[in-house]
C-alpha positions in Angstrom: 99.4 118.8 100.5 98.2 120.7 97.4 100.5 121.8 94.6 102.4 125.1 95.3 100.6 128.3 94.1 103.8 130.2 93.6 107.6 129.9 93.5 109.3 131.9 96.3 112.6 133.4 95.1 114.0 133.5 98.6 115.3 131.2 101.2 114.3 133.5 104.1 112.5 131.7 106.9 110.6 134.9 107.8 109.1 135.1 104.3 108.2 131.5 104.4 106.5 131.9 107.8 104.5 134.9 106.5 103.3 133.1 103.4 102.2 130.2 105.6 100.4 132.7 107.8 98.1 133.7 105.0 97.7 130.1 103.8 99.8 130.3 100.6 101.3 127.1 99.2 104.8 127.7 97.7 108.0 126.2 96.6 111.3 127.8 97.6 113.9 128.5 94.8 116.8 130.6 95.9 118.0 133.2 93.4 121.6 133.5 92.4 122.2 137.2 92.0 124.7 139.8 93.3 123.2 141.9 96.1 125.1 145.1 95.9 123.9 148.7 95.4 125.2 150.5 92.3 127.2 153.7 93.0 124.8 156.5 94.2 121.8 154.2 93.7 118.9 155.4 95.9 117.7 152.8 98.4 114.2 152.7 97.0 115.4 152.0 93.5 117.9 149.4 94.8 115.2 147.3 96.7 112.9 147.4 93.7 115.7 146.4 91.3 116.7 143.5 93.6 113.2 142.2 94.1 112.6 142.1 90.4 116.1 140.7 89.7 115.4 137.8 92.1 112.1 137.0 90.5 113.5 137.1 87.0 116.5 134.9 87.9 114.2 132.2 89.3 111.7 132.6 86.4 114.5 132.0 83.9 115.7 128.9 85.8 112.2 127.5 85.8 111.8 128.2 82.1 115.0 126.3 81.3 114.3 123.4 83.6 110.9 122.6 82.2 109.3 122.9 85.7 105.5 123.7 85.8 105.0 127.4 85.1 103.7 129.2 88.1 104.0 132.8 89.4 107.3 133.8 90.9 107.6 136.0 94.0 110.8 138.0 94.6 111.4 140.3 97.6 114.1 142.4 99.1 114.3 144.3 102.4 116.7 147.0 103.4 117.2 149.1 106.6 118.1 152.7 105.8 119.5 155.4 108.0 120.3 158.9 106.6 120.2 157.5 103.1 122.7 154.7 103.9 121.7 151.1 103.3 122.9 149.2 106.3 122.9 145.7 104.8 123.6 142.6 107.0 126.2 142.5 109.7 129.6 140.9 109.0 130.5 140.4 112.7 129.8 141.7 116.2 131.6 145.0 115.7 129.7 145.7 112.5 126.3 144.7 114.1 127.0 146.9 117.2 127.9 149.8 114.8 124.5 149.4 113.1 122.6 149.3 116.4 124.4 152.5 117.5 123.1 154.1 114.3 119.6 152.9 115.1 119.6 153.7 118.8 117.3 156.4 120.0 116.1 157.4 116.5 113.8 156.6 113.6 115.0 154.7 110.5 113.3 153.5 107.3 112.7 149.9 106.3 112.0 149.3 102.6 110.6 146.0 101.3 109.9 145.6 97.6 108.0 142.7 96.2 107.8 141.6 92.6 105.5 139.0 91.0 106.2 137.6 87.6 103.3 135.7 86.0 103.2 134.8 82.3 104.1 138.0 80.5 103.2 140.2 83.4 105.6 141.8 86.0 104.2 143.8 88.9 106.3 145.4 91.7 105.2 147.3 94.8 107.3 149.0 97.5 106.4 149.1 101.2 108.0 151.9 103.3 107.9 151.7 107.2 109.3 154.1 109.8 110.7 152.3 112.9 111.8 154.1 116.0 114.2 152.5 118.4 114.7 153.3 122.1 118.2 154.3 123.3 120.4 151.2 123.6 123.4 150.7 125.8 126.6 149.1 124.7 125.7 146.1 127.0 122.3 145.9 125.2 124.0 145.7 121.9 126.5 143.0 122.9 123.8 140.9 124.6 121.7 141.1 121.5 124.5 140.1 119.2 125.4 137.2 121.6 121.7 135.9 121.3 122.6 135.0 117.7 119.5 136.8 116.3 121.2 139.7 114.4 123.3 137.5 112.1 122.0 137.5 108.5 119.3 140.2 109.2 119.0 143.5 107.3 120.0 146.3 109.7 121.3 143.7 112.2 117.9 143.1 113.9 114.7 141.0 113.7 111.5 142.9 114.7 109.7 139.6 115.2 112.3 138.4 117.8 114.1 140.0 120.8 114.5 143.3 119.0 110.8 143.9 119.4 111.8 145.2 122.8 113.8 148.0 121.1 110.9 149.3 119.0 109.1 152.2 120.7 107.1 153.1 117.5 106.2 151.6 114.2 104.5 153.5 111.3 103.9 151.2 108.4 103.9 147.5 107.8 105.0 145.1 110.6 105.1 142.2 108.1 107.0 144.5 105.7 109.7 145.1 108.3 109.8 141.3 108.8 110.5 140.9 105.0 107.1 140.5 103.2 104.4 143.1 103.4 101.2 141.0 103.4 98.7 143.7 102.5 100.8 144.7 99.4 101.3 141.1 98.5 97.6 140.4 98.6 97.1 143.4 96.3 99.6 142.1 93.8 98.2 138.6 93.9 94.7 139.8 93.2 96.0 142.1 90.4 97.7 139.1 88.7 94.7 136.8 89.2 96.3 134.6 91.8 93.8 133.4 94.5 94.5 134.7 98.0 93.5 132.0 100.5 
């Protein structure tokens, strides 16, 4: 296996899967930052701030550790309804409450990505509109019981069973998963990192 091209400031299996999909070699380094919106902070600003914060956190750790300097990729994904960031479900009731908000309507998914490379920092935001069909209470409970919603922004995974809930998607499928590959390729080229 060749040396990693980048450090991934995320432990998300979905982001790792997407990087492998485009042939990127990477090393995972989980950032240690507080993921909490500031009072009245708009969702777009929040995801951009968090993506950059994750990348900076890992870049600083690399600098102090003496590890080989490589570009750092940070990312954050949030599901937003009526301006409210849904976050990740705490338990079944919380997850079902999120799914009720998403049922039969369109919501936004923002994913920001940030690349830190040498003295350069570049950030880009992907915005997608996802429409869910109407869900019954039984649908929601069954979905929670599958185990899939736990740890997922908005309480669902578009690449899993929740694909059956999506009647329309405008935007980036990979962005809704957690890493918009088109935007990532743009940033990589802009920062001089080869895209396989």
